[in-house]
CHARMM-style PDB file with segment names, atoms N, HN, CA, C and O in Angstrom:
ATOM      1  N   UNK     1       5.477   2.559   3.400  1.00  0.00      PROA
ATOM      2  CA  UNK     1       4.774   3.618   4.068  1.00  0.00      PROA
ATOM      3  C   UNK     1       5.728   4.795   4.176  1.00  0.00      PROA
ATOM      4  O   UNK     1       6.479   4.919   5.143  1.00  0.00      PROA
ATOM      5  N   UNK     2       5.687   5.648   3.179  1.00  0.00      PROA
ATOM      6  HN  UNK     2       5.077   5.547   2.393  1.00  0.00      PROA
ATOM      7  CA  UNK     2       6.668   6.727   3.089  1.00  0.00      PROA
ATOM      8  C   UNK     2       6.159   8.060   3.592  1.00  0.00      PROA
ATOM      9  O   UNK     2       5.062   8.174   4.139  1.00  0.00      PROA
ATOM     10  N   UNK     3       6.981   9.049   3.390  1.00  0.00      PROA
ATOM     11  HN  UNK     3       7.872   8.957   2.945  1.00  0.00      PROA
ATOM     12  CA  UNK     3       6.669  10.422   3.764  1.00  0.00      PROA
ATOM     13  C   UNK     3       5.437  10.891   3.014  1.00  0.00      PROA
ATOM     14  O   UNK     3       5.285  10.603   1.827  1.00  0.00      PROA
ATOM     15  N   UNK     4       4.562  11.607   3.690  1.00  0.00      PROA
ATOM     16  HN  UNK     4       4.685  11.841   4.654  1.00  0.00      PROA
ATOM     17  CA  UNK     4       3.300  12.042   3.077  1.00  0.00      PROA
ATOM     18  C   UNK     4       3.528  12.908   1.838  1.00  0.00      PROA
ATOM     19  O   UNK     4       2.795  12.788   0.857  1.00  0.00      PROA
ATOM     20  N   UNK     5       4.526  13.765   1.877  1.00  0.00      PROA
ATOM     21  HN  UNK     5       5.121  13.862   2.674  1.00  0.00      PROA
ATOM     22  CA  UNK     5       4.761  14.666   0.754  1.00  0.00      PROA
ATOM     23  C   UNK     5       5.575  14.061  -0.368  1.00  0.00      PROA
ATOM     24  O   UNK     5       5.268  14.266  -1.543  1.00  0.00      PROA
ATOM     25  N   UNK     6       6.617  13.311  -0.014  1.00  0.00      PROA
ATOM     26  HN  UNK     6       6.866  13.144   0.940  1.00  0.00      PROA
ATOM     27  CA  UNK     6       7.547  12.832  -1.038  1.00  0.00      PROA
ATOM     28  C   UNK     6       7.583  11.325  -1.198  1.00  0.00      PROA
ATOM     29  O   UNK     6       8.273  10.821  -2.085  1.00  0.00      PROA
ATOM     30  N   UNK     7       6.861  10.594  -0.368  1.00  0.00      PROA
ATOM     31  HN  UNK     7       6.301  11.003   0.352  1.00  0.00      PROA
ATOM     32  CA  UNK     7       6.879   9.135  -0.476  1.00  0.00      PROA
ATOM     33  C   UNK     7       8.194   8.552   0.025  1.00  0.00      PROA
ATOM     34  O   UNK     7       8.892   9.171   0.828  1.00  0.00      PROA
ATOM     35  N   UNK     8       8.521   7.365  -0.452  1.00  0.00      PROA
ATOM     36  HN  UNK     8       7.954   6.862  -1.104  1.00  0.00      PROA
ATOM     37  CA  UNK     8       9.765   6.710  -0.053  1.00  0.00      PROA
ATOM     38  C   UNK     8      10.947   7.302  -0.801  1.00  0.00      PROA
ATOM     39  O   UNK     8      10.839   7.656  -1.975  1.00  0.00      PROA
ATOM     40  N   UNK     9      12.058   7.403  -0.123  1.00  0.00      PROA
ATOM     41  HN  UNK     9      12.146   7.114   0.831  1.00  0.00      PROA
ATOM     42  CA  UNK     9      13.283   7.858  -0.777  1.00  0.00      PROA
ATOM     43  C   UNK     9      13.683   6.857  -1.863  1.00  0.00      PROA
ATOM     44  O   UNK     9      13.413   5.663  -1.736  1.00  0.00      PROA
ATOM     45  N   UNK    10      14.312   7.330  -2.905  1.00  0.00      PROA
ATOM     46  HN  UNK    10      14.532   8.300  -3.007  1.00  0.00      PROA
ATOM     47  CA  UNK    10      14.731   6.474  -4.015  1.00  0.00      PROA
ATOM     48  C   UNK    10      15.576   5.306  -3.530  1.00  0.00      PROA
ATOM     49  O   UNK    10      15.363   4.175  -3.968  1.00  0.00      PROA
ATOM     50  N   UNK    11      16.531   5.552  -2.635  1.00  0.00      PROA
ATOM     51  HN  UNK    11      16.704   6.470  -2.279  1.00  0.00      PROA
ATOM     52  CA  UNK    11      17.390   4.475  -2.138  1.00  0.00      PROA
ATOM     53  C   UNK    11      16.588   3.425  -1.372  1.00  0.00      PROA
ATOM     54  O   UNK    11      16.894   2.235  -1.448  1.00  0.00      PROA
ATOM     55  N   UNK    12      15.585   3.849  -0.650  1.00  0.00      PROA
ATOM     56  HN  UNK    12      15.336   4.816  -0.589  1.00  0.00      PROA
ATOM     57  CA  UNK    12      14.714   2.903   0.055  1.00  0.00      PROA
ATOM     58  C   UNK    12      13.930   2.073  -0.948  1.00  0.00      PROA
ATOM     59  O   UNK    12      13.814   0.858  -0.792  1.00  0.00      PROA
ATOM     60  N   UNK    13      13.395   2.715  -1.970  1.00  0.00      PROA
ATOM     61  HN  UNK    13      13.489   3.702  -2.097  1.00  0.00      PROA
ATOM     62  CA  UNK    13      12.636   1.999  -2.999  1.00  0.00      PROA
ATOM     63  C   UNK    13      13.488   0.939  -3.682  1.00  0.00      PROA
ATOM     64  O   UNK    13      13.001  -0.147  -3.997  1.00  0.00      PROA
ATOM     65  N   UNK    14      14.746   1.251  -3.910  1.00  0.00      PROA
ATOM     66  HN  UNK    14      15.142   2.133  -3.655  1.00  0.00      PROA
ATOM     67  CA  UNK    14      15.637   0.306  -4.582  1.00  0.00      PROA
ATOM     68  C   UNK    14      15.883  -0.948  -3.749  1.00  0.00      PROA
ATOM     69  O   UNK    14      16.248  -1.986  -4.301  1.00  0.00      PROA
ATOM     70  N   UNK    15      15.693  -0.874  -2.446  1.00  0.00      PROA
ATOM     71  HN  UNK    15      15.397  -0.031  -1.998  1.00  0.00      PROA
ATOM     72  CA  UNK    15      15.899  -2.018  -1.561  1.00  0.00      PROA
ATOM     73  C   UNK    15      14.633  -2.869  -1.395  1.00  0.00      PROA
ATOM     74  O   UNK    15      14.683  -3.942  -0.794  1.00  0.00      PROA
ATOM     75  N   UNK    16      13.519  -2.402  -1.918  1.00  0.00      PROA
ATOM     76  HN  UNK    16      13.478  -1.530  -2.407  1.00  0.00      PROA
ATOM     77  CA  UNK    16      12.242  -3.108  -1.757  1.00  0.00      PROA
ATOM     78  C   UNK    16      12.104  -4.243  -2.766  1.00  0.00      PROA
ATOM     79  O   UNK    16      12.562  -4.131  -3.903  1.00  0.00      PROA
ATOM     80  N   UNK    17      11.472  -5.334  -2.345  1.00  0.00      PROA
ATOM     81  HN  UNK    17      11.100  -5.425  -1.421  1.00  0.00      PROA
ATOM     82  CA  UNK    17      11.160  -6.428  -3.264  1.00  0.00      PROA
ATOM     83  C   UNK    17      10.047  -6.027  -4.224  1.00  0.00      PROA
ATOM     84  O   UNK    17      10.049  -6.441  -5.383  1.00  0.00      PROA
ATOM     85  N   UNK    18       9.105  -5.230  -3.753  1.00  0.00      PROA
ATOM     86  HN  UNK    18       9.103  -4.894  -2.811  1.00  0.00      PROA
ATOM     87  CA  UNK    18       8.038  -4.708  -4.595  1.00  0.00      PROA
ATOM     88  C   UNK    18       7.480  -3.449  -3.950  1.00  0.00      PROA
ATOM     89  O   UNK    18       7.656  -3.220  -2.753  1.00  0.00      PROA
ATOM     90  N   UNK    19       6.807  -2.640  -4.752  1.00  0.00      PROA
ATOM     91  HN  UNK    19       6.664  -2.826  -5.725  1.00  0.00      PROA
ATOM     92  CA  UNK    19       6.189  -1.402  -4.277  1.00  0.00      PROA
ATOM     93  C   UNK    19       4.690  -1.484  -4.518  1.00  0.00      PROA
ATOM     94  O   UNK    19       4.248  -2.077  -5.503  1.00  0.00      PROA
ATOM     95  N   UNK    20       3.917  -0.901  -3.635  1.00  0.00      PROA
ATOM     96  HN  UNK    20       4.276  -0.420  -2.835  1.00  0.00      PROA
ATOM     97  CA  UNK    20       2.462  -0.916  -3.730  1.00  0.00      PROA
ATOM     98  C   UNK    20       1.963   0.517  -3.680  1.00  0.00      PROA
ATOM     99  O   UNK    20       2.456   1.325  -2.894  1.00  0.00      PROA
ATOM    100  N   UNK    21       0.993   0.827  -4.511  1.00  0.00      PROA
ATOM    101  HN  UNK    21       0.593   0.170  -5.150  1.00  0.00      PROA
ATOM    102  CA  UNK    21       0.322   2.124  -4.404  1.00  0.00      PROA
ATOM    103  C   UNK    21      -1.175   1.866  -4.304  1.00  0.00      PROA
ATOM    104  O   UNK    21      -1.689   0.895  -4.860  1.00  0.00      PROA
ATOM    105  N   UNK    22      -1.858   2.733  -3.597  1.00  0.00      PROA
ATOM    106  HN  UNK    22      -1.440   3.521  -3.145  1.00  0.00      PROA
ATOM    107  CA  UNK    22      -3.300   2.602  -3.406  1.00  0.00      PROA
ATOM    108  C   UNK    22      -3.997   3.680  -4.226  1.00  0.00      PROA
ATOM    109  O   UNK    22      -3.846   4.866  -3.934  1.00  0.00      PROA
ATOM    110  N   UNK    23      -4.762   3.286  -5.252  1.00  0.00      PROA
ATOM    111  HN  UNK    23      -4.885   2.323  -5.489  1.00  0.00      PROA
ATOM    112  CA  UNK    23      -5.462   4.293  -6.052  1.00  0.00      PROA
ATOM    113  C   UNK    23      -6.509   5.003  -5.204  1.00  0.00      PROA
ATOM    114  O   UNK    23      -7.180   4.382  -4.379  1.00  0.00      PROA
ATOM    115  N   UNK    24      -6.643   6.303  -5.415  1.00  0.00      PROA
ATOM    116  HN  UNK    24      -6.098   6.807  -6.086  1.00  0.00      PROA
ATOM    117  CA  UNK    24      -7.586   7.104  -4.644  1.00  0.00      PROA
ATOM    118  C   UNK    24      -8.337   8.050  -5.568  1.00  0.00      PROA
ATOM    119  O   UNK    24      -7.798   8.538  -6.561  1.00  0.00      PROA
ATOM    120  N   UNK    25      -9.577   8.293  -5.221  1.00  0.00      PROA
ATOM    121  HN  UNK    25     -10.015   7.896  -4.414  1.00  0.00      PROA
ATOM    122  CA  UNK    25     -10.400   9.220  -5.994  1.00  0.00      PROA
ATOM    123  C   UNK    25     -10.332  10.606  -5.372  1.00  0.00      PROA
ATOM    124  O   UNK    25     -10.036  10.748  -4.186  1.00  0.00      PROA
ATOM    125  N   UNK    26     -10.603  11.607  -6.162  1.00  0.00      PROA
ATOM    126  HN  UNK    26     -10.844  11.491  -7.126  1.00  0.00      PROA
ATOM    127  CA  UNK    26     -10.651  12.966  -5.641  1.00  0.00      PROA
ATOM    128  C   UNK    26      -9.278  13.593  -5.496  1.00  0.00      PROA
ATOM    129  O   UNK    26      -8.315  13.178  -6.141  1.00  0.00      PROA
ATOM    130  N   UNK    27      -9.205  14.604  -4.636  1.00  0.00      PROA
ATOM    131  HN  UNK    27      -9.987  14.941  -4.112  1.00  0.00      PROA
ATOM    132  CA  UNK    27      -7.971  15.372  -4.475  1.00  0.00      PROA
ATOM    133  C   UNK    27      -7.042  14.833  -3.401  1.00  0.00      PROA
ATOM    134  O   UNK    27      -5.945  15.361  -3.221  1.00  0.00      PROA
ATOM    135  N   UNK    28      -7.452  13.801  -2.689  1.00  0.00      PROA
ATOM    136  HN  UNK    28      -8.343  13.372  -2.835  1.00  0.00      PROA
ATOM    137  CA  UNK    28      -6.618  13.260  -1.617  1.00  0.00      PROA
ATOM    138  C   UNK    28      -5.501  12.431  -2.232  1.00  0.00      PROA
ATOM    139  O   UNK    28      -5.761  11.509  -3.005  1.00  0.00      PROA
ATOM    140  N   UNK    29      -4.258  12.755  -1.890  1.00  0.00      PROA
ATOM    141  HN  UNK    29      -4.047  13.504  -1.262  1.00  0.00      PROA
ATOM    142  CA  UNK    29      -3.113  12.077  -2.487  1.00  0.00      PROA
ATOM    143  C   UNK    29      -2.396  11.160  -1.509  1.00  0.00      PROA
ATOM    144  O   UNK    29      -1.405  10.530  -1.878  1.00  0.00      PROA
ATOM    145  N   UNK    30      -2.875  11.069  -0.265  1.00  0.00      PROA
ATOM    146  HN  UNK    30      -3.680  11.581   0.034  1.00  0.00      PROA
ATOM    147  CA  UNK    30      -2.190  10.206   0.690  1.00  0.00      PROA
ATOM    148  C   UNK    30      -3.144   9.748   1.782  1.00  0.00      PROA
ATOM    149  O   UNK    30      -4.192  10.350   2.014  1.00  0.00      PROA
ATOM    150  N   UNK    31      -2.754   8.675   2.439  1.00  0.00      PROA
ATOM    151  HN  UNK    31      -1.902   8.186   2.250  1.00  0.00      PROA
ATOM    152  CA  UNK    31      -3.461   8.159   3.609  1.00  0.00      PROA
ATOM    153  C   UNK    31      -2.469   8.132   4.759  1.00  0.00      PROA
ATOM    154  O   UNK    31      -1.259   8.092   4.534  1.00  0.00      PROA
ATOM    155  N   UNK    32      -2.972   8.153   5.996  1.00  0.00      PROA
ATOM    156  HN  UNK    32      -3.955   8.185   6.178  1.00  0.00      PROA
ATOM    157  CA  UNK    32      -2.019   7.994   7.089  1.00  0.00      PROA
ATOM    158  C   UNK    32      -1.592   6.528   7.155  1.00  0.00      PROA
ATOM    159  O   UNK    32      -2.217   5.669   6.531  1.00  0.00      PROA
ATOM    160  N   UNK    33      -0.546   6.245   7.896  1.00  0.00      PROA
ATOM    161  HN  UNK    33      -0.039   6.943   8.403  1.00  0.00      PROA
ATOM    162  CA  UNK    33       0.034   4.898   7.915  1.00  0.00      PROA
ATOM    163  C   UNK    33      -0.984   3.854   8.363  1.00  0.00      PROA
ATOM    164  O   UNK    33      -1.045   2.769   7.785  1.00  0.00      PROA
ATOM    165  N   UNK    34      -1.779   4.163   9.375  1.00  0.00      PROA
ATOM    166  HN  UNK    34      -1.730   5.045   9.844  1.00  0.00      PROA
ATOM    167  CA  UNK    34      -2.770   3.194   9.863  1.00  0.00      PROA
ATOM    168  C   UNK    34      -3.802   2.875   8.787  1.00  0.00      PROA
ATOM    169  O   UNK    34      -4.160   1.712   8.603  1.00  0.00      PROA
ATOM    170  N   UNK    35      -4.280   3.884   8.080  1.00  0.00      PROA
ATOM    171  HN  UNK    35      -3.989   4.829   8.230  1.00  0.00      PROA
ATOM    172  CA  UNK    35      -5.264   3.655   7.015  1.00  0.00      PROA
ATOM    173  C   UNK    35      -4.652   2.844   5.876  1.00  0.00      PROA
ATOM    174  O   UNK    35      -5.275   1.908   5.374  1.00  0.00      PROA
ATOM    175  N   UNK    36      -3.451   3.195   5.474  1.00  0.00      PROA
ATOM    176  HN  UNK    36      -2.945   3.955   5.881  1.00  0.00      PROA
ATOM    177  CA  UNK    36      -2.792   2.487   4.376  1.00  0.00      PROA
ATOM    178  C   UNK    36      -2.515   1.034   4.750  1.00  0.00      PROA
ATOM    179  O   UNK    36      -2.740   0.134   3.941  1.00  0.00      PROA
ATOM    180  N   UNK    37      -2.031   0.799   5.964  1.00  0.00      PROA
ATOM    181  HN  UNK    37      -1.848   1.530   6.621  1.00  0.00      PROA
ATOM    182  CA  UNK    37      -1.754  -0.564   6.410  1.00  0.00      PROA
ATOM    183  C   UNK    37      -3.038  -1.386   6.472  1.00  0.00      PROA
ATOM    184  O   UNK    37      -3.041  -2.556   6.091  1.00  0.00      PROA
ATOM    185  N   UNK    38      -4.120  -0.790   6.946  1.00  0.00      PROA
ATOM    186  HN  UNK    38      -4.117   0.161   7.256  1.00  0.00      PROA
ATOM    187  CA  UNK    38      -5.405  -1.486   7.013  1.00  0.00      PROA
ATOM    188  C   UNK    38      -5.875  -1.893   5.619  1.00  0.00      PROA
ATOM    189  O   UNK    38      -6.313  -3.026   5.420  1.00  0.00      PROA
ATOM    190  N   UNK    39      -5.789  -0.985   4.659  1.00  0.00      PROA
ATOM    191  HN  UNK    39      -5.433  -0.064   4.820  1.00  0.00      PROA
ATOM    192  CA  UNK    39      -6.207  -1.289   3.287  1.00  0.00      PROA
ATOM    193  C   UNK    39      -5.353  -2.406   2.694  1.00  0.00      PROA
ATOM    194  O   UNK    39      -5.881  -3.301   2.033  1.00  0.00      PROA
ATOM    195  N   UNK    40      -4.050  -2.365   2.920  1.00  0.00      PROA
ATOM    196  HN  UNK    40      -3.622  -1.638   3.457  1.00  0.00      PROA
ATOM    197  CA  UNK    40      -3.152  -3.402   2.392  1.00  0.00      PROA
ATOM    198  C   UNK    40      -3.431  -4.757   3.029  1.00  0.00      PROA
ATOM    199  O   UNK    40      -3.487  -5.770   2.331  1.00  0.00      PROA
ATOM    200  N   UNK    41      -3.605  -4.786   4.349  1.00  0.00      PROA
ATOM    201  HN  UNK    41      -3.559  -3.963   4.916  1.00  0.00      PROA
ATOM    202  CA  UNK    41      -3.880  -6.056   5.031  1.00  0.00      PROA
ATOM    203  C   UNK    41      -5.233  -6.628   4.624  1.00  0.00      PROA
ATOM    204  O   UNK    41      -5.371  -7.842   4.475  1.00  0.00      PROA
ATOM    205  N   UNK    42      -6.229  -5.769   4.443  1.00  0.00      PROA
ATOM    206  HN  UNK    42      -6.117  -4.783   4.564  1.00  0.00      PROA
ATOM    207  CA  UNK    42      -7.539  -6.234   3.991  1.00  0.00      PROA
ATOM    208  C   UNK    42      -7.413  -6.914   2.631  1.00  0.00      PROA
ATOM    209  O   UNK    42      -7.940  -8.010   2.438  1.00  0.00      PROA
ATOM    210  N   UNK    43      -6.729  -6.284   1.696  1.00  0.00      PROA
ATOM    211  HN  UNK    43      -6.302  -5.393   1.852  1.00  0.00      PROA
ATOM    212  CA  UNK    43      -6.582  -6.850   0.355  1.00  0.00      PROA
ATOM    213  C   UNK    43      -5.762  -8.131   0.384  1.00  0.00      PROA
ATOM    214  O   UNK    43      -6.071  -9.079  -0.338  1.00  0.00      PROA
ATOM    215  N   UNK    44      -4.732  -8.172   1.199  1.00  0.00      PROA
ATOM    216  HN  UNK    44      -4.481  -7.402   1.786  1.00  0.00      PROA
ATOM    217  CA  UNK    44      -3.911  -9.372   1.347  1.00  0.00      PROA
ATOM    218  C   UNK    44      -4.775 -10.543   1.832  1.00  0.00      PROA
ATOM    219  O   UNK    44      -4.694 -11.643   1.285  1.00  0.00      PROA
ATOM    220  N   UNK    45      -5.599 -10.305   2.854  1.00  0.00      PROA
ATOM    221  HN  UNK    45      -5.665  -9.411   3.298  1.00  0.00      PROA
ATOM    222  CA  UNK    45      -6.473 -11.351   3.381  1.00  0.00      PROA
ATOM    223  C   UNK    45      -7.557 -11.734   2.373  1.00  0.00      PROA
ATOM    224  O   UNK    45      -7.914 -12.907   2.268  1.00  0.00      PROA
ATOM    225  N   UNK    46      -8.081 -10.759   1.634  1.00  0.00      PROA
ATOM    226  HN  UNK    46      -7.790  -9.806   1.720  1.00  0.00      PROA
ATOM    227  CA  UNK    46      -9.092 -11.053   0.624  1.00  0.00      PROA
ATOM    228  C   UNK    46      -8.526 -11.983  -0.444  1.00  0.00      PROA
ATOM    229  O   UNK    46      -9.175 -12.952  -0.839  1.00  0.00      PROA
ATOM    230  N   UNK    47      -7.318 -11.687  -0.907  1.00  0.00      PROA
ATOM    231  HN  UNK    47      -6.791 -10.900  -0.586  1.00  0.00      PROA
ATOM    232  CA  UNK    47      -6.695 -12.523  -1.922  1.00  0.00      PROA
ATOM    233  C   UNK    47      -6.378 -13.914  -1.384  1.00  0.00      PROA
ATOM    234  O   UNK    47      -6.499 -14.899  -2.113  1.00  0.00      PROA
ATOM    235  N   UNK    48      -5.974 -14.008  -0.120  1.00  0.00      PROA
ATOM    236  HN  UNK    48      -5.876 -13.208   0.472  1.00  0.00      PROA
ATOM    237  CA  UNK    48      -5.693 -15.309   0.491  1.00  0.00      PROA
ATOM    238  C   UNK    48      -6.963 -16.161   0.547  1.00  0.00      PROA
ATOM    239  O   UNK    48      -6.911 -17.364   0.292  1.00  0.00      PROA
ATOM    240  N   UNK    49      -8.108 -15.545   0.881  1.00  0.00      PROA
ATOM    241  HN  UNK    49      -8.150 -14.567   1.088  1.00  0.00      PROA
ATOM    242  CA  UNK    49      -9.373 -16.286   0.919  1.00  0.00      PROA
ATOM    243  C   UNK    49      -9.762 -16.777  -0.477  1.00  0.00      PROA
ATOM    244  O   UNK    49     -10.229 -17.905  -0.631  1.00  0.00      PROA
ATOM    245  N   UNK    50      -9.573 -15.940  -1.482  1.00  0.00      PROA
ATOM    246  HN  UNK    50      -9.193 -15.023  -1.357  1.00  0.00      PROA
ATOM    247  CA  UNK    50      -9.897 -16.330  -2.858  1.00  0.00      PROA
ATOM    248  C   UNK    50      -9.028 -17.511  -3.281  1.00  0.00      PROA
ATOM    249  O   UNK    50      -9.529 -18.467  -3.873  1.00  0.00      PROA
ATOM    250  N   UNK    51      -7.739 -17.452  -2.983  1.00  0.00      PROA
ATOM    251  HN  UNK    51      -7.332 -16.675  -2.502  1.00  0.00      PROA
ATOM    252  CA  UNK    51      -6.838 -18.548  -3.353  1.00  0.00      PROA
ATOM    253  C   UNK    51      -7.197 -19.831  -2.615  1.00  0.00      PROA
ATOM    254  O   UNK    51      -7.112 -20.916  -3.190  1.00  0.00      PROA
ATOM    255  N   UNK    52      -7.594 -19.726  -1.358  1.00  0.00      PROA
ATOM    256  HN  UNK    52      -7.662 -18.845  -0.891  1.00  0.00      PROA
ATOM    257  CA  UNK    52      -7.958 -20.907  -0.576  1.00  0.00      PROA
ATOM    258  C   UNK    52      -9.215 -21.573  -1.124  1.00  0.00      PROA
ATOM    259  O   UNK    52      -9.382 -22.785  -0.992  1.00  0.00      PROA
ATOM    260  N   UNK    53     -10.095 -20.794  -1.735  1.00  0.00      PROA
ATOM    261  HN  UNK    53      -9.960 -19.809  -1.843  1.00  0.00      PROA
ATOM    262  CA  UNK    53     -11.333 -21.343  -2.289  1.00  0.00      PROA
ATOM    263  C   UNK    53     -11.105 -22.025  -3.626  1.00  0.00      PROA
ATOM    264  O   UNK    53     -11.931 -22.830  -4.054  1.00  0.00      PROA
ATOM    265  N   UNK    54     -10.004 -21.720  -4.293  1.00  0.00      PROA
ATOM    266  HN  UNK    54      -9.332 -21.066  -3.946  1.00  0.00      PROA
ATOM    267  CA  UNK    54      -9.723 -22.299  -5.624  1.00  0.00      PROA
ATOM    268  C   UNK    54      -8.865 -23.519  -5.539  1.00  0.00      PROA
ATOM    269  OT1 UNK    54      -8.541 -24.118  -6.564  1.00  0.00      PROA
TER     270      UNK     54
END
C-alpha cells in the first residue's frame, strides 16, 4: 500500500516477498488504502474458498 502518486519506494519493493497490483478501468490510477485492502482480502478469501472446495 504505497504512496498514491509514486507507489512503493524501490527499496521497499526489494524487501517484499511479492507485489500485487489491482487492475482498474477508466482514468482512476489508485485506490485509497481501505479500498485496496478490502479488494485484496476479498480475493484472498475467495481463493481460499475455491481451494477448500477442491
